[in-house]
C-alpha positions in Angstrom: 29.2 9.6 20.5 25.4 10.1 20.1 25.7 13.7 19.3 28.0 13.1 16.4 25.7 10.6 14.9 22.9 13.1 14.6 24.4 15.3 12.0 22.4 16.0 8.8 24.0 15.8 6.3 26.0 12.9 7.8 29.7 13.7 8.1 32.4 11.9 6.1 34.4 10.9 9.2 33.4 11.0 12.8 35.6 10.1 15.8 34.3 10.4 19.4 36.4 10.5 22.5 33.7 10.6 25.2 33.0 13.3 27.7 31.4 16.7 27.1 32.4 20.4 27.0 30.0 22.4 29.1 28.9 25.8 27.9 27.9 28.7 30.2 27.8 32.4 30.6 31.6 32.4 30.5 31.9 30.6 27.2 33.4 32.8 24.4 33.2 32.5 20.7 35.6 34.1 18.2 37.7 33.6 15.0 38.3 34.8 11.5 35.2 33.8 9.5 32.0 35.7 9.1 30.3 32.4 10.1 31.2 33.3 13.7 28.9 36.3 13.9 26.1 34.3 12.3 26.6 31.5 14.9 26.5 34.0 17.7 23.4 35.6 16.3 21.4 32.3 16.3 22.8 30.7 19.4 22.8 33.6 21.8 18.9 34.0 21.7 18.4 30.2 21.8 20.8 29.5 24.7 20.6 32.8 26.6 24.4 32.7 26.6 26.3 35.9 25.6 29.0 34.0 23.7 31.2 37.1 23.8 34.3 37.5 21.6 37.7 36.9 23.2 41.4 36.8 22.4 41.5 33.2 23.6 38.0 32.0 23.0 36.4 28.7 24.1 35.2 28.1 20.6 37.6 29.2 17.9 37.2 29.3 14.2 40.0 29.7 11.7 40.5 29.5 7.9 43.0 26.9 6.7 43.0 27.1 2.9 44.8 23.8 2.3 42.1 21.9 4.2 39.5 20.0 2.3 36.1 20.9 3.9 36.1 21.5 7.6 37.4 19.9 10.8 35.7 20.3 14.2 37.6 19.1 17.3 35.8 19.3 20.6 38.0 18.9 23.7 36.9 19.0 27.4 38.1 22.6 27.6 37.3 24.1 24.2 36.5 23.7 20.5 38.8 24.3 17.5 37.1 24.6 14.1 39.3 24.7 11.0 37.7 25.3 7.6 38.9 25.5 4.0 37.0 28.8 3.3 34.1 30.9 4.5 31.5 28.5 3.1 33.1 25.5 4.9 33.2 27.5 8.1 29.5 28.2 7.8 28.8 24.5 7.4 30.9 23.8 10.5 28.8 26.4 12.3 25.7 24.6 11.3 27.2 21.3 12.6 27.9 22.9 16.0 24.3 24.1 16.2 23.1 20.6 15.3 25.3 19.1 18.0 23.7 21.3 20.7 20.3 19.7 20.1 16.8 20.9 18.9 16.5 23.6 21.5 19.4 25.4 19.7 17.1 26.0 16.8 14.7 28.1 18.8 14.6 31.9 19.1 14.5 32.1 22.9 15.7 29.8 25.7 13.4 26.9 26.5 16.1 24.5 27.8 18.2 22.7 28.6 19.5 24.8 31.4 22.9 23.2 31.0 24.4 23.4 27.5 27.2 21.2 26.3 28.9 19.7 23.3 30.1 16.1 23.0 33.8 15.7 22.8 35.2 14.3 19.5 36.3 15.0 16.0 34.2 15.7 12.9 35.8 15.8 9.4 33.4 16.8 6.7 33.1 18.0 3.1 30.3 18.1 0.5 30.1 15.7 -2.4 28.6 18.2 -4.9 29.0 21.9 -5.5 25.4 22.3 -6.5 23.0 21.2 -3.8 19.8 23.0 -4.8 16.1 23.4 -4.4 13.7 25.1 -6.8 10.9 27.1 -5.3 8.1 28.1 -7.7 6.8 31.5 -6.6 5.1 32.2 -9.9 2.1 29.8 -9.5 1.6 30.8 -5.9 3.4 33.8 -4.6 5.6 33.3 -1.5 5.7 36.6 0.6 9.2 37.8 1.3 9.3 36.7 4.9 8.4 33.1 3.8 11.1 33.2 1.2 13.7 34.3 3.8 12.5 31.5 6.0 12.9 29.0 3.2 16.5 30.1 2.7 17.2 29.5 6.4 15.8 26.0 6.0 18.1 25.3 3.0 21.1 26.7 4.9 20.2 24.5 7.9 20.5 21.5 5.6 23.8 22.8 4.1 22.2 23.3 0.7 23.6 26.1 -1.4 21.4 26.9 -4.4 17.9 28.4 -4.4 16.5 28.2 -8.0 13.8 30.9 -7.9 11.1 30.4 -10.6 10.0 34.0 -10.9 7.7 33.9 -14.0 5.1 31.7 -15.6 1.7 31.8 -17.3 0.1 32.3 -13.9 2.1 35.3 -12.6 5.1 37.6 -13.0 7.0 38.2 -9.7 10.1 40.3 -10.7 9.8 44.1 -10.9 11.1 45.3 -14.3 11.3 49.1 -14.0 11.4 49.6 -17.8 8.2 47.5 -18.2 6.0 48.2 -15.1 2.9 46.4 -16.5 4.7 43.1 -16.1 3.9 43.4 -12.4 1.0 45.8 -12.5 -1.0 43.5 -14.8 1.1 40.3 -15.0 1.5 39.9 -11.3 -2.2 39.2 -10.6 -4.8 36.7 -11.8 -8.5 36.6 -11.2 -8.6 33.2 -9.7 -6.9 29.8 -9.5 -7.8 26.3 -10.5 -8.2 24.2 -7.3 -6.8 20.7 -7.8 -6.8 19.0 -11.1 -10.0 19.3 -13.1 -11.2 18.7 -16.7 -13.1 22.1 -16.8 -11.9 25.7 -16.6 -13.5 26.6 -13.3 -11.5 28.5 -10.7 -12.0 29.6 -7.1 -12.7 33.2 -8.3 -10.3 34.5 -5.7 -7.7 37.0 -7.0 -4.2 36.0 -6.4 -0.9 37.7 -6.9 2.1 39.6 -5.6 5.6 40.5 -6.7 9.0 41.4 -5.4 10.6 44.8 -5.9 14.1 44.8 -7.0 15.1 46.0 -3.5 13.2 43.1 -2.0 15.2 40.7 -4.2 18.5 42.4 -3.4 17.7 41.9 0.2 16.9 38.2 -0.5 20.2 37.8 -2.4 22.2 39.4 0.4 20.4 37.4 3.1 21.1 34.2 1.2 24.7 35.0 0.5 25.4 35.4 4.2 24.2 31.8 4.5 26.2 30.7 1.5 23.1 30.1 -0.7 23.3 31.4 -4.2 19.9 32.5 -5.6 19.6 31.4 -9.3 16.7 33.4 -10.9 14.6 32.1 -13.7 12.6 34.0 -16.3 10.9 31.4 -18.3 10.9 31.8 -22.1 9.6 31.4 -24.8 6.8 29.3 -23.3 5.1 29.7 -19.9 4.8 33.4 -20.7 1.1 34.3 -20.7 1.5 36.6 -17.7 3.9 38.7 -19.8 1.6 38.6 -22.8 -1.3 39.7 -20.7 0.7 42.7 -19.7 2.1 43.5 -23.2 -0.1 41.8 -25.9 2.4 42.7 -28.6 4.7 39.9 -27.2 2.2 37.2 -28.2 0.9 35.7 -31.4 -2.8 36.5 -31.3 -4.8 39.6 -32.3 -6.8 39.8 -29.0 -5.7 40.3 -25.4 -5.2 37.4 -23.0 -5.6 37.4 -19.2 -3.0 36.1 -16.8 -3.7 32.3 -16.9 -5.7 30.9 -14.0 -5.2 27.2 -14.9 -2.4 24.7 -14.7 -0.6 22.7 -17.5 1.1 23.3 -20.8 -0.2 26.5 -22.6 -0.1 27.2 -26.3 0.2 30.9 -25.8 3.9 31.4 -26.3 6.0 34.5 -27.2 6.3 35.5 -30.8 9.7 35.6 -32.5 9.8 39.2 -33.6 13.0 41.1 -33.1 11.1 43.5 -30.8 10.2 40.7 -28.5 13.7 39.5 -28.3 14.9 43.0 -27.5 12.2 43.3 -24.8 13.6 40.2 -23.1 17.1 41.5 -23.5 16.1 44.5 -21.5 14.3 42.3 -18.9 17.5 40.2 -18.4 19.6 43.4 -18.2 17.7 44.4 -15.1 17.7 40.8 -13.8 21.5 40.5 -13.8 21.8 43.9 -12.0 19.9 42.3 -9.1 21.2 38.7 -9.1 25.0 38.2 -9.1 24.7 34.4 -9.8 26.9 33.3 -12.6 24.1 31.0 -13.8 20.8 32.5 -14.9 17.9 30.2 -15.9 16.0 31.0 -19.1 13.5 28.1 -18.8 12.9 26.8 -22.3 10.6 23.9 -21.2 7.2 22.9 -22.6 7.0 25.2 -25.7 4.2 24.3 -28.1 4.9 25.6 -31.6 1.4 25.8 -33.0 1.4 29.6 -33.1 4.6 29.8 -35.1 4.8 29.4 -38.9 7.2 28.0 -41.4 7.5 31.5 -42.9 8.8 32.7 -39.5 11.3 29.9 -39.4 12.5 30.5 -42.9 13.0 34.2 -42.2 15.5 33.2 -39.5 17.2 30.8 -41.9 15.8 27.7 -40.1 14.5 24.6 -41.7 11.7 23.7 -39.3 9.4 25.5 -37.0 10.6 23.9 -33.7 14.0 25.3 -34.4 12.6 28.7 -33.5 12.5 27.5 -29.9 16.3 27.0 -29.8 16.9 30.2 -31.8 15.0 32.2 -29.2 17.0 30.6 -26.3 20.3 31.3 -28.1 19.5 35.0 -28.6 19.1 35.5 -24.8 21.9 33.1 -23.9 24.3 35.1 -26.1 23.1 38.3 -24.5 23.7 36.9 -21.0 27.2 36.0 -22.1 27.9 39.7 -22.7 27.2 40.2 -19.0 29.6 37.3 -18.1 26.7 35.0 -17.2 25.9 31.4 -18.2 22.4 30.4 -19.4 20.7 27.4 -17.7 17.8 25.8 -19.4 15.4 22.8 -18.9 16.5 19.8 -20.9 14.2 20.6 -23.9 16.7 23.2 -25.1 19.0 20.3 -26.0 16.4 19.0 -28.5 16.0 22.2 -30.6 19.3 23.0 -32.2 22.8 23.6 -31.0 23.2 24.5 -27.3 24.5 27.9 -26.4 28.1 27.9 -25.3 28.6 27.4 -21.6 25.0 26.3 -21.2 23.9 24.3 -18.1 21.2 21.7 -18.6 18.7 21.0 -15.9 17.7 17.4 -16.6 14.1 17.1 -15.5 12.3 14.7 -17.8 14.6 12.0 -16.7 18.3 11.4 -16.8 19.0 10.7 -20.4 19.2 14.4 -21.5 21.6 15.0 -18.7 23.8 12.1 -19.6 23.9 13.1 -23.3 24.7 16.8 -22.4 27.5 15.7 -20.0 29.0 13.5 -22.7 28.8 16.4 -25.1 30.8 18.6 -22.7 28.1 20.6 -21.0 27.5 21.0 -17.3 24.4 19.4 -15.9 22.2 19.6 -12.8 20.2 16.5 -12.2 16.6 17.0 -11.1 14.5 14.2 -12.7 10.8 14.4 -12.2 10.7 10.7 -11.5 12.9 11.1 -8.4 13.0 14.5 -6.9 9.9 16.5 -7.7 8.7 17.2 -4.2 5.2 18.5 -5.2 4.5 14.9 -6.2 2.6 12.8 -3.6 4.6 11.1 -0.9 2.4 7.9 -0.8 -0.6 6.3 -2.4 -2.8 6.8 0.7 -6.2 8.2 -0.1 -5.8 11.1 2.3 -2.7 12.6 0.7 -3.6 16.2 -0.1 -4.2 16.9 -3.8 -2.3 13.7 -4.9 -0.5 14.6 -8.1 2.3 12.9 -10.0 4.3 9.8 -9.0 4.8 8.5 -5.5 8.1 9.7 -4.1 8.5 8.3 -0.6 11.1 9.6 1.8 13.1 6.4 1.2 12.8 6.9 -2.6 14.3 10.4 -2.3 17.1 9.2 0.1 18.1 6.3 -2.3 18.3 8.6 -5.4 21.8 8.6 -6.9 22.6 11.8 -9.0 25.3 10.2 -11.1 23.7 7.6 -13.5 25.6 4.3 -13.6 26.4 4.7 -17.3 28.0 8.1 -16.8 31.7 7.8 -16.0 35.1 9.6 -16.2 35.2 13.2 -17.4 31.5 13.2 -18.3 30.5 12.3 -14.8 32.4 15.3 -13.5 30.2 17.5 -15.6 27.4 16.8 -13.2 27.5 19.9 -11.0 25.1 18.3 -8.5 21.4 17.8 -8.0 18.3 19.8 -7.3 14.9 19.0 -5.8 12.0 20.9 -7.3 9.0 22.3 -5.4 6.4 23.4 -7.9 3.4 25.2 -6.4 0.3 24.7 -8.6 -1.2 22.9 -5.6 0.9 24.5 -2.8 -0.9 27.7 -2.1 0.7 28.6 1.2 4.0 28.2 3.2 2.2 25.5 5.2 1.6 23.5 2.1 5.2 24.0 0.9 6.4 22.8 4.3 4.3 19.6 4.0 5.4 18.8 0.5 9.1 19.6 1.0 9.8 18.2 4.4 11.2 15.8 5.6 12.0 14.7 2.0 14.2 17.7 1.5 16.1 16.6 4.5 16.7 13.3 2.8 17.7 15.0 -0.4 20.2 17.2 1.4 22.1 14.1 2.5 21.9 12.7 -1.0 23.6 15.9 -2.4 26.2 16.0 0.4 27.2 12.4 0.9 28.5 9.7 -1.4 26.1 6.8 -1.9 28.6 4.4 -0.3 28.3 6.3 3.0 24.5 6.4 3.1 22.4 4.0 5.1 18.6 4.3 5.0 18.0 2.6 8.4 20.6 4.9 10.0 19.1 8.0 8.3 15.6 7.1 9.4 16.7 6.7 13.0 18.6 10.0 13.0 15.7 11.7 11.3 13.1 10.4 13.8 15.2 10.8 17.0 17.1 14.0 16.3 16.2 15.9 13.1 12.4 16.0 13.2 12.6 17.7 16.7 14.9 20.3 15.0 12.2 20.9 12.4 9.6 21.2 15.2 11.8 23.8 16.9 12.0 25.7 13.6 8.2 25.6 13.2 8.3 23.5 10.0 4.9 21.9 9.4 6.3 18.8 7.8 4.5 15.6 6.8 4.6 13.1 9.7 6.3 9.8 8.8 3.0 8.0 9.6 1.0 10.2 7.2 -0.7 13.6 7.2 -2.4 15.2 10.2 -6.1 15.6 9.6 -5.6 19.4 9.1 -3.0 18.7 6.4 -5.4 16.8 4.2 -7.5 18.4 1.4 -10.7 16.2 1.1 -12.7 16.7 -2.0 -9.9 18.4 -4.0 -9.1 16.2 -6.9 -5.5 15.3 -8.0 -3.9 13.5 -10.8 -2.0 10.6 -9.4 0.3 8.7 -11.8 
């Protein structure tokens, strides 16, 4: 029974029969799904067991299309895993890895010498189809190996969307072969603001990097094998100073701009010329060649309009300047539709004119925009800043590193409910799921990302998987402490300890902006 209680996310139904199935050098593993080869690849190095294929394997996987989710049955003499599809089979494979204990998450054997699985039955299925995390690689670049590792961590938590924020004022990370200056110039800045300050000083340390298209094809394929869809974001028409630095004709000023070294909302937005829209059509043409995701994010958040004019609006047949914002988004959304893709945008795009057909709204400023969009017949991903921004501080302790934003404790994240109480019926079914966002203004390394994301992302994974009626904070906290943190230790995740940061995780003297 104890082994079955340790699953993260927690299964929908668990039965235990007692006893254990021993695993040894004669244990075999086989079946239909591709998840079998993945499971062998991770377990063989960790356990030292060959787990050879066999006609009559000890651990058998099979696809059962009429099943809802997956069903694991562990008997004293073998395991039968039945799964609805390949993705459900992969989730079942993750569950088996979890049941083997923390040592199964290592890359070489360290123990135990005697491996076994607890006998019993696990029946499981996810609540939401979109169980996502945003990783901002524009503010601080994440090298490719760190990105692949982050995908592994999402997959280990049965999350299935990686929203990759590829461009912003502070850097352009996607290779566009037609416009090489986007990465040659836009991929690098002269320094970075450290913490939150009222002046424009930076550390003076150049920062940058970008992914080639082949790098990202590798990332997409790596993620797909783990049933994680990579949703790319090119942010327009705001948060675009890195592009304007590379190609000044995209902007509204008559002098060049650098890649922005500061944080915040920036007035330097794209202009509304036909040539600029065409430029971005070409950018998105190359993007969709790399990313097969049906949903492509076009950003659309935090767009000051001070550099646009009434004359420009009138030339487009618009009554007000802010409508240029929505007009720009619609041009690109309509272009994406010609590729068979759907545009996703931050919830500001719902404020600036009619939404593009098929648009997905990422409700970040709160839940109201998501509720309104769902009632209007649009799909929604819930990611409210007040609940699931994981760059925000985890406590009000004085030693939290660079304490920005609101306090989001582990329990706050675990108790979040993605379906607002006033959203019911067909409108509630428009909520595709939820997403936790990891913005990296103040997260300048994979270690800092680990600290901000975990273990809160573990709590969020259970929120996105499990109905609220089946969640129990005390039980989760026990499972986290006793079983899951040791798994994160085995994976080398430098998470925030439950009692507060280690001394080396603090950032004394670096100011934040707590709210």
